[in-house]
Backbone bond lengths (Angstrom), bond angles and torsions (degrees), N, CA, C in turn:
res aa  C-N    CA-C-N  psi(-1)  N-CA   C-N-CA  omega(-1)  CA-C   N-CA-C  phi
1 M - - - 1.408 - - 1.594 108.35 -
2 T 1.293 115.44 133.09 1.484 119.26 174.60 1.523 109.75 -68.43
3 P 1.352 122.24 130.20 1.471 119.70 177.10 1.621 105.31 -60.59
4 T 1.362 112.33 138.84 1.447 122.25 175.27 1.449 107.73 -117.31
5 V 1.280 114.70 126.02 1.530 127.98 -179.59 1.487 108.72 -108.07
6 L 1.281 118.05 119.40 1.432 122.87 171.46 1.562 113.74 -86.71
7 D 1.326 118.82 132.75 1.485 110.97 170.14 1.519 106.95 -98.67
8 A 1.262 114.54 179.76 1.428 120.66 -177.92 1.479 113.38 -55.68
9 H 1.277 120.15 -42.94 1.376 121.44 173.06 1.455 118.95 -46.54
10 A 1.371 114.11 -50.06 1.456 115.65 178.71 1.446 115.72 -69.84
11 L 1.292 122.05 -38.28 1.490 120.13 177.24 1.389 111.29 -71.01
12 L 1.314 120.25 -31.48 1.483 120.11 175.26 1.568 112.46 -73.49
13 A 1.294 120.85 -23.74 1.420 125.75 173.49 1.515 105.63 -68.74
14 Y 1.304 121.38 -42.74 1.349 124.65 179.66 1.574 113.97 -65.58
15 L 1.320 110.68 -52.19 1.524 122.03 176.84 1.528 110.98 -55.05
16 Q 1.259 116.07 -42.46 1.479 121.39 -170.49 1.526 115.47 -98.18
17 R 1.469 111.44 5.26 1.450 118.94 177.80 1.368 116.14 52.78
18 E 1.382 117.74 43.66 1.479 125.66 175.02 1.487 109.42 -75.23
19 P 1.317 115.88 174.40 1.474 118.63 176.48 1.492 122.83 -47.94
20 S 1.274 116.23 -26.89 1.529 122.59 -178.57 1.364 105.95 -98.86
21 Y 1.325 127.75 10.99 1.394 129.47 178.47 1.588 110.17 -57.25
22 G 1.310 118.62 -43.06 1.584 123.80 -174.43 1.585 106.22 -65.46
23 T 1.283 118.30 -40.06 1.411 119.40 177.27 1.555 113.35 -61.24
24 V 1.317 118.28 -47.14 1.371 120.40 178.00 1.493 110.64 -68.48
25 R 1.324 116.95 -46.56 1.507 115.44 173.91 1.538 119.16 -46.15
26 D 1.354 104.86 -43.20 1.577 112.00 179.16 1.451 109.01 -67.30
27 L 1.348 126.90 -34.95 1.393 127.40 177.32 1.549 107.87 -65.90
28 L 1.243 123.79 -44.34 1.334 134.51 175.35 1.703 111.25 -53.30
29 T 1.306 104.96 -50.15 1.556 120.63 -177.01 1.616 104.23 -62.48
30 D 1.299 112.85 -51.39 1.492 117.32 -178.44 1.500 112.61 -61.81
31 A 1.250 117.50 -36.43 1.614 123.48 -172.67 1.684 97.75 -73.67
32 L 1.232 119.57 -41.93 1.522 119.45 -177.21 1.689 105.64 -59.49
33 A 1.291 108.97 -51.53 1.616 121.90 -172.51 1.643 105.91 -56.96
34 E 1.450 111.83 -45.48 1.449 121.16 -176.83 1.596 110.29 -82.05
35 N 1.339 121.32 -11.34 1.329 122.23 -178.65 1.543 112.25 65.12
36 T 1.306 115.13 37.82 1.395 124.63 172.80 1.515 115.82 -119.04
37 R 1.223 121.10 -176.75 1.436 122.78 -177.55 1.569 110.72 -136.19
38 L 1.317 109.74 139.95 1.465 113.03 173.47 1.601 106.35 -85.93
39 L 1.256 114.65 150.81 1.546 119.90 -177.88 1.426 111.04 -97.96
40 I 1.346 114.81 148.41 1.418 118.50 176.52 1.730 100.14 -148.65
41 A 1.229 117.25 132.62 1.397 120.55 175.95 1.657 109.97 -75.49
42 S 1.253 113.30 145.50 1.434 115.26 -177.20 1.484 112.82 -59.68
43 V 1.257 117.15 -33.78 1.457 124.47 178.72 1.609 105.51 -60.43
44 N 1.193 122.76 -45.78 1.416 132.11 -176.95 1.570 107.67 -61.50
45 L 1.366 110.30 -47.84 1.508 115.32 -179.63 1.574 111.04 -61.84
46 G 1.287 109.97 -38.28 1.476 115.71 174.58 1.518 110.79 -59.40
47 E 1.374 121.07 -37.37 1.466 120.36 171.46 1.484 114.11 -60.79
48 V 1.299 116.19 -39.73 1.442 120.61 -176.94 1.541 104.55 -66.42
49 F 1.320 120.83 -36.81 1.454 121.64 -171.99 1.585 109.03 -73.82
50 Y 1.302 115.31 -42.00 1.564 118.09 178.11 1.579 109.31 -70.07
51 G 1.296 114.72 -41.50 1.458 119.53 177.27 1.561 113.49 -52.89
52 T 1.307 107.81 -46.13 1.581 120.23 -176.02 1.474 101.78 -62.57
53 L 1.324 118.82 -62.33 1.434 129.79 -177.09 1.610 112.63 -43.01
54 R 1.311 110.28 -52.95 1.562 120.04 -179.66 1.470 108.66 -62.63
55 R 1.344 120.14 -49.39 1.430 119.56 -178.03 1.494 123.34 -76.93
56 W 1.451 109.74 -39.60 1.459 115.19 -168.79 1.585 111.49 -118.21
57 G 1.304 114.64 -8.68 1.583 116.85 178.18 1.577 115.79 92.25
58 Q 1.216 110.26 -178.91 1.544 116.10 -172.87 1.438 107.46 -72.36
59 K 1.198 127.86 -33.82 1.517 122.19 -170.55 1.561 105.71 -73.54
60 R 1.321 116.07 -38.45 1.419 116.67 172.09 1.374 116.36 -59.60
61 L 1.348 120.42 -43.29 1.505 125.44 177.30 1.425 112.23 -64.36
62 S 1.252 115.51 -29.34 1.594 115.57 176.14 1.477 111.50 -69.15
63 D 1.338 119.38 -41.57 1.375 133.62 174.09 1.474 112.61 -55.56
64 V 1.381 117.22 -42.17 1.407 121.95 -179.82 1.568 106.67 -80.50
65 E 1.116 126.79 -38.43 1.440 127.83 171.26 1.439 113.40 -51.51
66 Q 1.330 116.95 -45.06 1.471 124.01 176.72 1.490 114.31 -63.23
67 L 1.449 114.32 -40.58 1.471 123.36 178.59 1.451 115.01 -70.12
68 I 1.256 120.79 -38.41 1.417 124.45 -177.57 1.626 111.89 -46.78
69 P 1.220 119.60 -63.11 1.525 116.75 -179.01 1.477 120.07 -55.43
70 R 1.315 117.28 -16.43 1.512 124.18 178.38 1.581 110.46 -91.41
71 L 1.365 118.28 -6.05 1.407 118.31 172.02 1.461 117.48 -91.18
72 P 1.285 121.47 156.78 1.507 115.74 -173.67 1.538 107.62 -87.49
73 L 1.266 113.82 71.63 1.445 127.89 -177.21 1.576 113.26 -108.83
74 E 1.220 119.67 127.16 1.510 121.28 167.33 1.453 105.80 -96.73
75 I 1.365 119.71 111.42 1.422 119.01 176.82 1.525 108.61 -85.10
76 V 1.258 118.26 115.75 1.544 120.09 -179.53 1.455 108.57 -99.70
77 V 1.380 105.38 119.49 1.459 115.02 -176.60 1.596 109.56 -81.01
78 A 1.336 108.19 141.41 1.601 110.46 -174.02 1.476 110.34 -66.83
79 D 1.332 116.54 109.12 1.543 116.55 171.33 1.471 107.29 -94.48
80 M 1.463 119.41 -175.93 1.370 120.59 -178.64 1.527 114.42 -61.31
81 A 1.426 121.66 -36.24 1.403 122.14 179.99 1.505 110.19 -66.39
82 L 1.275 122.39 -40.03 1.449 126.21 -179.96 1.497 107.77 -69.22
83 V 1.289 122.84 -41.31 1.356 127.55 -176.71 1.682 102.70 -62.71
84 R 1.186 115.43 -53.09 1.586 125.12 -175.07 1.491 103.63 -52.91
85 E 1.323 118.48 -51.08 1.477 121.25 -175.20 1.414 110.20 -62.59
86 A 1.284 118.69 -52.38 1.539 127.13 174.66 1.590 109.43 -46.09
87 A 1.305 111.51 -46.29 1.409 113.50 -175.32 1.459 116.06 -72.95
88 L 1.382 117.16 -30.52 1.414 125.41 171.48 1.593 112.77 -62.82
89 L 1.356 112.74 -41.14 1.464 114.54 174.14 1.538 113.76 -69.88
90 K 1.278 114.24 -43.86 1.525 120.11 178.34 1.591 111.47 -56.56
91 A 1.327 120.52 -35.49 1.378 132.53 179.74 1.520 109.02 -58.96
92 T 1.325 115.67 -39.94 1.537 122.89 -166.43 1.572 113.20 -114.28
93 K 1.262 118.46 -12.60 1.412 127.82 -173.87 1.484 113.14 -116.04
94 K 1.491 114.13 147.94 1.386 114.04 169.66 1.468 112.08 -98.49
95 M 1.361 108.11 91.76 1.566 116.03 -172.25 1.557 103.33 -147.42
96 S 1.358 116.75 149.71 1.479 116.39 164.50 1.434 111.45 -58.01
97 Y 1.372 117.36 147.57 1.374 130.12 176.39 1.555 111.86 -53.09
98 A 1.363 115.05 -45.75 1.352 123.04 -179.80 1.663 108.28 -59.26
99 D 1.361 115.43 -49.47 1.480 119.76 175.42 1.444 112.77 -55.32
100 C 1.281 113.54 -34.22 1.550 113.38 176.70 1.441 118.42 -64.62
101 F 1.384 116.22 -22.17 1.436 119.83 170.86 1.440 114.72 -69.39
102 A 1.292 124.31 -40.29 1.343 129.59 177.25 1.534 109.00 -59.72
103 A 1.413 112.15 -49.48 1.446 120.12 -177.31 1.581 104.82 -60.07
104 A 1.197 118.50 -54.39 1.400 127.12 -173.74 1.574 113.55 -55.43
105 L 1.361 113.34 -43.49 1.408 120.67 174.53 1.442 110.20 -55.89
106 A 1.400 116.78 -54.92 1.387 122.71 178.07 1.465 118.27 -50.44
107 K 1.371 113.66 -46.29 1.475 121.50 179.95 1.465 112.23 -69.32
108 M 1.280 114.97 -30.23 1.472 116.93 -178.54 1.622 110.96 -76.86
109 R 1.275 112.48 -35.27 1.542 119.59 -174.56 1.502 108.19 -95.27
110 G 1.397 119.61 4.36 1.441 117.48 178.80 1.577 108.72 65.74
111 G 1.266 120.05 42.51 1.449 122.61 -173.39 1.424 106.41 -122.17
112 R 1.384 110.34 -166.77 1.535 125.88 179.61 1.479 109.07 -130.89
113 V 1.381 113.07 150.85 1.505 121.69 -176.28 1.472 108.07 -103.09
114 V 1.297 116.28 131.00 1.637 116.58 178.02 1.591 100.94 -102.28
115 T 1.257 114.67 122.50 1.429 119.20 177.31 1.517 111.79 -159.03
116 G 1.322 115.39 174.91 1.477 121.14 174.72 1.618 99.19 -130.41
117 D 1.161 124.43 9.08 1.456 122.07 -176.86 1.523 109.65 -83.24
118 P 1.294 115.81 118.71 1.482 115.86 -177.50 1.552 117.94 -63.86
119 E 1.408 115.88 -15.76 1.369 117.93 176.26 1.656 117.37 -58.41
120 F 1.420 105.75 -23.75 1.437 109.41 174.10 1.569 123.09 -67.75
121 K 1.324 105.97 -5.36 1.514 111.32 176.64 1.521 111.68 -64.80
122 E 1.300 111.98 -23.62 1.524 118.64 174.52 1.601 114.38 -59.64
123 V 1.209 116.09 -25.84 1.482 120.54 -168.12 1.501 113.72 -116.17
124 E 1.365 112.18 2.87 1.498 121.34 -172.21 1.641 108.84 -55.50
125 A 1.282 115.79 -33.54 1.536 116.96 -176.26 1.530 107.71 -79.03
126 E 1.243 121.77 -9.80 1.498 123.22 -175.25 1.586 112.04 -112.53
127 V 1.251 113.24 -28.54 1.464 119.54 -174.97 1.476 111.63 -136.58
128 P 1.290 125.56 128.81 1.383 123.75 176.75 1.608 113.53 -70.96
129 I 1.390 112.04 132.91 1.331 122.38 -175.20 1.520 111.90 -113.94
130 S 1.367 115.48 124.61 1.519 121.76 170.56 1.500 110.13 -93.67
131 W 1.340 120.92 105.24 1.376 122.53 -168.76 1.574 114.61 -83.25
132 L 1.194 115.84 132.49 1.497 122.01 177.50 1.503 105.01 -101.33
133 P 1.369 121.38 154.51 1.501 120.21 174.77 1.532 110.40 -59.04
134 R 1.339 109.11 139.73 1.447 113.93 179.12 1.559 113.22 -82.19
135 T 1.344 114.31 133.93 1.523 116.37 -176.78 1.546 103.45 -121.31
136 S 1.271 112.76 158.20 1.551 119.30 -179.22 1.488 106.17 -86.13
């Protein structure tokens, strides 16, 4: 199975039940059924946490923090190799540094990124992207 990397946009779509909720839910369900894990960089999980806190408050953040360990996610802590790859992307692409971590992780693991964030168009030639519908 090709490694699948979720960026913050994808996980937030699931947590906030946005229109692409079903697509991400299906990825999580398939991962459970196949006894595999979807990948998320720790930096991108940090984006999920601060986005949840800003939009929904501390109670919702606490709920999310309790849910995350029950999901079939492998949280990849940013080591020197991942930091370097993300920095190389940031130096040459018009993307947020956090998004560069998701792209770098997919590139390093030979996987794809699941996202609806248009910034990832910058790396489509280097990293396969599975596009979710864009929401505002």
